[in-house]
A tleap script that builds the chain and sets N, CA, C and O, in Angstrom:
source leaprc.protein.ff14SB
mol = sequence {
  NMET ALA LYS GLN LEU GLU SER VAL GLU VAL
  GLU ASN LYS LEU GLU LEU TYR ASP ARG ILE
  SER GLU TYR HIE HIE SER TYR PRO CYS THR
  ALA SER MET GLU LYS ASP ARG GLU ILE GLY
  GLU THR ILE LEU HIE ARG ALA GLY TYR LEU
  ILE ARG GLU ALA VAL GLU LYS GLU LEU CILE
}
set mol.1.N position { 0.814 -1.182 0.000 }
set mol.1.CA position { 0.000 0.000 0.000 }
set mol.1.C position { 0.862 1.252 0.000 }
set mol.1.O position { 0.632 2.161 -0.797 }
set mol.2.N position { 1.827 1.309 0.861 }
set mol.2.CA position { 2.661 2.509 0.961 }
set mol.2.C position { 3.388 2.777 -0.355 }
set mol.2.O position { 3.464 3.924 -0.795 }
set mol.3.N position { 3.916 1.745 -0.978 }
set mol.3.CA position { 4.613 1.915 -2.258 }
set mol.3.C position { 3.666 2.450 -3.327 }
set mol.3.O position { 4.047 3.315 -4.116 }
set mol.4.N position { 2.440 1.944 -3.358 }
set mol.4.CA position { 1.472 2.398 -4.352 }
set mol.4.C position { 1.059 3.843 -4.111 }
set mol.4.O position { 0.835 4.585 -5.068 }
set mol.5.N position { 0.956 4.249 -2.874 }
set mol.5.CA position { 0.514 5.606 -2.544 }
set mol.5.C position { 1.639 6.633 -2.615 }
set mol.5.O position { 1.385 7.837 -2.640 }
set mol.6.N position { 2.868 6.163 -2.646 }
set mol.6.CA position { 4.032 7.037 -2.567 }
set mol.6.C position { 4.035 8.170 -3.601 }
set mol.6.O position { 4.360 9.305 -3.254 }
set mol.7.N position { 3.691 7.897 -4.823 }
set mol.7.CA position { 3.777 8.924 -5.866 }
set mol.7.C position { 2.415 9.471 -6.299 }
set mol.7.O position { 2.321 10.178 -7.303 }
set mol.8.N position { 1.378 9.154 -5.559 }
set mol.8.CA position { 0.022 9.580 -5.920 }
set mol.8.C position { -0.219 11.022 -5.480 }
set mol.8.O position { 0.090 11.408 -4.352 }
set mol.9.N position { -0.775 11.801 -6.393 }
set mol.9.CA position { -1.161 13.174 -6.065 }
set mol.9.C position { -2.678 13.241 -6.004 }
set mol.9.O position { -3.362 12.747 -6.900 }
set mol.10.N position { -3.203 13.851 -4.951 }
set mol.10.CA position { -4.653 13.983 -4.800 }
set mol.10.C position { -5.006 15.427 -4.482 }
set mol.10.O position { -4.196 16.174 -3.934 }
set mol.11.N position { -6.218 15.805 -4.831 }
set mol.11.CA position { -6.684 17.173 -4.619 }
set mol.11.C position { -7.383 17.355 -3.271 }
set mol.11.O position { -7.404 18.456 -2.722 }
set mol.12.N position { -7.960 16.259 -2.735 }
set mol.12.CA position { -8.724 16.378 -1.495 }
set mol.12.C position { -8.806 15.032 -0.777 }
set mol.12.O position { -8.336 14.012 -1.282 }
set mol.13.N position { -9.406 15.051 0.398 }
set mol.13.CA position { -9.485 13.850 1.222 }
set mol.13.C position { -10.311 12.753 0.552 }
set mol.13.O position { -9.960 11.577 0.651 }
set mol.14.N position { -11.386 13.109 -0.119 }
set mol.14.CA position { -12.220 12.117 -0.793 }
set mol.14.C position { -11.429 11.387 -1.877 }
set mol.14.O position { -11.541 10.169 -2.021 }
set mol.15.N position { -10.642 12.123 -2.626 }
set mol.15.CA position { -9.807 11.504 -3.657 }
set mol.15.C position { -8.753 10.597 -3.018 }
set mol.15.O position { -8.455 9.525 -3.545 }
set mol.16.N position { -8.198 11.018 -1.900 }
set mol.16.CA position { -7.245 10.178 -1.170 }
set mol.16.C position { -7.915 8.884 -0.730 }
set mol.16.O position { -7.355 7.803 -0.909 }
set mol.17.N position { -9.110 8.986 -0.156 }
set mol.17.CA position { -9.849 7.797 0.273 }
set mol.17.C position { -10.133 6.864 -0.905 }
set mol.17.O position { -10.070 5.643 -0.762 }
set mol.18.N position { -10.443 7.437 -2.062 }
set mol.18.CA position { -10.686 6.615 -3.250 }
set mol.18.C position { -9.438 5.836 -3.641 }
set mol.18.O position { -9.523 4.650 -3.959 }
set mol.19.N position { -8.275 6.494 -3.621 }
set mol.19.CA position { -7.017 5.816 -3.967 }
set mol.19.C position { -6.704 4.715 -2.948 }
set mol.19.O position { -6.324 3.607 -3.326 }
set mol.20.N position { -6.861 5.020 -1.673 }
set mol.20.CA position { -6.607 4.019 -0.632 }
set mol.20.C position { -7.509 2.813 -0.843 }
set mol.20.O position { -7.046 1.673 -0.808 }
set mol.21.N position { -8.779 3.058 -1.060 }
set mol.21.CA position { -9.741 1.975 -1.268 }
set mol.21.C position { -9.389 1.152 -2.500 }
set mol.21.O position { -9.444 -0.078 -2.467 }
set mol.22.N position { -9.032 1.819 -3.569 }
set mol.22.CA position { -8.660 1.138 -4.812 }
set mol.22.C position { -7.473 0.203 -4.591 }
set mol.22.O position { -7.509 -0.956 -5.003 }
set mol.23.N position { -6.438 0.696 -3.950 }
set mol.23.CA position { -5.245 -0.123 -3.722 }
set mol.23.C position { -5.505 -1.214 -2.690 }
set mol.23.O position { -5.003 -2.331 -2.818 }
set mol.24.N position { -6.280 -0.892 -1.681 }
set mol.24.CA position { -6.607 -1.857 -0.629 }
set mol.24.C position { -7.391 -3.035 -1.207 }
set mol.24.O position { -7.088 -4.188 -0.897 }
set mol.25.N position { -8.378 -2.765 -2.029 }
set mol.25.CA position { -9.215 -3.827 -2.574 }
set mol.25.C position { -8.535 -4.610 -3.694 }
set mol.25.O position { -8.963 -5.720 -4.008 }
set mol.26.N position { -7.500 -4.063 -4.294 }
set mol.26.CA position { -6.815 -4.783 -5.369 }
set mol.26.C position { -5.650 -5.626 -4.856 }
set mol.26.O position { -5.110 -6.449 -5.595 }
set mol.27.N position { -5.261 -5.429 -3.608 }
set mol.27.CA position { -4.153 -6.188 -3.031 }
set mol.27.C position { -4.643 -7.585 -2.643 }
set mol.27.O position { -5.704 -7.708 -2.030 }
set mol.28.N position { -3.894 -8.642 -2.987 }
set mol.28.CA position { -4.323 -9.996 -2.615 }
set mol.28.C position { -4.546 -10.111 -1.105 }
set mol.28.O position { -3.692 -9.731 -0.304 }
set mol.29.N position { -5.687 -10.631 -0.749 }
set mol.29.CA position { -6.080 -10.629 0.660 }
set mol.29.C position { -6.907 -11.868 0.973 }
set mol.29.O position { -7.607 -12.391 0.106 }
set mol.30.N position { -6.826 -12.331 2.202 }
set mol.30.CA position { -7.634 -13.469 2.627 }
set mol.30.C position { -8.682 -13.064 3.655 }
set mol.30.O position { -9.308 -13.927 4.270 }
set mol.31.N position { -8.881 -11.776 3.847 }
set mol.31.CA position { -9.875 -11.309 4.818 }
set mol.31.C position { -11.280 -11.652 4.338 }
set mol.31.O position { -11.581 -11.610 3.145 }
set mol.32.N position { -12.109 -11.983 5.281 }
set mol.32.CA position { -13.481 -12.365 4.968 }
set mol.32.C position { -14.366 -11.148 4.719 }
set mol.32.O position { -14.136 -10.074 5.274 }
set mol.33.N position { -15.372 -11.332 3.882 }
set mol.33.CA position { -16.382 -10.294 3.672 }
set mol.33.C position { -17.628 -10.584 4.508 }
set mol.33.O position { -18.657 -9.925 4.355 }
set mol.34.N position { -17.525 -11.580 5.397 }
set mol.34.CA position { -18.628 -11.862 6.315 }
set mol.34.C position { -18.547 -10.894 7.484 }
set mol.34.O position { -17.458 -10.549 7.941 }
set mol.35.N position { -19.702 -10.461 7.963 }
set mol.35.CA position { -19.755 -9.534 9.088 }
set mol.35.C position { -19.259 -10.240 10.354 }
set mol.35.O position { -19.761 -11.300 10.725 }
set mol.36.N position { -18.285 -9.643 10.997 }
set mol.36.CA position { -17.722 -10.183 12.232 }
set mol.36.C position { -18.631 -9.799 13.403 }
set mol.36.O position { -18.988 -8.631 13.553 }
set mol.37.N position { -18.998 -10.764 14.217 }
set mol.37.CA position { -19.914 -10.495 15.336 }
set mol.37.C position { -19.315 -9.549 16.357 }
set mol.37.O position { -20.034 -8.722 16.918 }
set mol.38.N position { -18.038 -9.645 16.611 }
set mol.38.CA position { -17.414 -8.825 17.653 }
set mol.38.C position { -17.252 -7.367 17.254 }
set mol.38.O position { -17.464 -6.479 18.079 }
set mol.39.N position { -16.884 -7.103 16.020 }
set mol.39.CA position { -16.647 -5.713 15.610 }
set mol.39.C position { -17.819 -5.112 14.839 }
set mol.39.O position { -17.853 -3.903 14.607 }
set mol.40.N position { -18.775 -5.944 14.443 }
set mol.40.CA position { -19.984 -5.449 13.801 }
set mol.40.C position { -19.854 -5.069 12.339 }
set mol.40.O position { -20.758 -4.448 11.781 }
set mol.41.N position { -18.758 -5.428 11.715 }
set mol.41.CA position { -18.568 -5.166 10.286 }
set mol.41.C position { -17.581 -6.184 9.733 }
set mol.41.O position { -17.084 -7.029 10.478 }
set mol.42.N position { -17.293 -6.116 8.440 }
set mol.42.CA position { -16.370 -7.085 7.853 }
set mol.42.C position { -14.924 -6.729 8.207 }
set mol.42.O position { -14.593 -5.564 8.428 }
set mol.43.N position { -14.092 -7.731 8.254 }
set mol.43.CA position { -12.672 -7.531 8.543 }
set mol.43.C position { -12.037 -6.652 7.459 }
set mol.43.O position { -11.204 -5.799 7.763 }
set mol.44.N position { -12.427 -6.857 6.202 }
set mol.44.CA position { -11.873 -6.061 5.103 }
set mol.44.C position { -12.207 -4.581 5.273 }
set mol.44.O position { -11.355 -3.723 5.045 }
set mol.45.N position { -13.438 -4.281 5.673 }
set mol.45.CA position { -13.810 -2.878 5.881 }
set mol.45.C position { -13.057 -2.269 7.055 }
set mol.45.O position { -12.593 -1.131 6.971 }
set mol.46.N position { -12.931 -3.008 8.141 }
set mol.46.CA position { -12.197 -2.492 9.301 }
set mol.46.C position { -10.752 -2.200 8.915 }
set mol.46.O position { -10.195 -1.176 9.308 }
set mol.47.N position { -10.150 -3.100 8.148 }
set mol.47.CA position { -8.768 -2.887 7.695 }
set mol.47.C position { -8.662 -1.624 6.850 }
set mol.47.O position { -7.692 -0.875 6.969 }
set mol.48.N position { -9.644 -1.387 6.007 }
set mol.48.CA position { -9.648 -0.179 5.181 }
set mol.48.C position { -9.684 1.086 6.017 }
set mol.48.O position { -8.989 2.054 5.712 }
set mol.49.N position { -10.493 1.084 7.074 }
set mol.49.CA position { -10.569 2.248 7.962 }
set mol.49.C position { -9.240 2.464 8.688 }
set mol.49.O position { -8.805 3.601 8.868 }
set mol.50.N position { -8.603 1.379 9.100 }
set mol.50.CA position { -7.309 1.485 9.780 }
set mol.50.C position { -6.241 2.057 8.848 }
set mol.50.O position { -5.406 2.858 9.269 }
set mol.51.N position { -6.273 1.644 7.589 }
set mol.51.CA position { -5.316 2.171 6.613 }
set mol.51.C position { -5.542 3.665 6.403 }
set mol.51.O position { -4.587 4.441 6.358 }
set mol.52.N position { -6.811 4.067 6.274 }
set mol.52.CA position { -7.123 5.498 6.121 }
set mol.52.C position { -6.549 6.304 7.283 }
set mol.52.O position { -5.902 7.332 7.082 }
set mol.53.N position { -6.796 5.820 8.500 }
set mol.53.CA position { -6.309 6.523 9.693 }
set mol.53.C position { -4.791 6.641 9.683 }
set mol.53.O position { -4.247 7.701 9.992 }
set mol.54.N position { -4.106 5.558 9.329 }
set mol.54.CA position { -2.640 5.560 9.317 }
set mol.54.C position { -2.090 6.535 8.278 }
set mol.54.O position { -1.133 7.259 8.550 }
set mol.55.N position { -2.687 6.554 7.102 }
set mol.55.CA position { -2.228 7.465 6.047 }
set mol.55.C position { -2.466 8.911 6.468 }
set mol.55.O position { -1.579 9.753 6.330 }
set mol.56.N position { -3.658 9.200 6.981 }
set mol.56.CA position { -3.955 10.565 7.424 }
set mol.56.C position { -3.001 11.018 8.523 }
set mol.56.O position { -2.537 12.159 8.521 }
set mol.57.N position { -2.713 10.128 9.453 }
set mol.57.CA position { -1.817 10.462 10.565 }
set mol.57.C position { -0.443 10.881 10.046 }
set mol.57.O position { 0.157 11.825 10.562 }
set mol.58.N position { 0.049 10.190 9.039 }
set mol.58.CA position { 1.370 10.496 8.492 }
set mol.58.C position { 1.373 11.755 7.629 }
set mol.58.O position { 2.409 12.405 7.490 }
set mol.59.N position { 0.239 12.100 7.056 }
set mol.59.CA position { 0.173 13.267 6.176 }
set mol.59.C position { -0.091 14.568 6.916 }
set mol.59.O position { 0.238 15.643 6.415 }
set mol.60.N position { -0.670 14.484 8.078 }
set mol.60.CA position { -1.053 15.705 8.805 }
set mol.60.C position { -0.029 16.085 9.848 }
set mol.60.O position { -0.199 17.085 10.545 }
savepdb mol mol.pdb
quit
């Protein structure tokens, strides 16, 4: 993910989120798309939110 995002230029946060989502969903993954009872959503979606937070933290 970091390598793919390294040279990406974006105009706003929504565009950044789109790029993160695009790269996140295209990366080979074994995470389930079934809703996890403990966290209330899919593991893949939770991972996407964590990636967004990490990228934002480093950019701000």
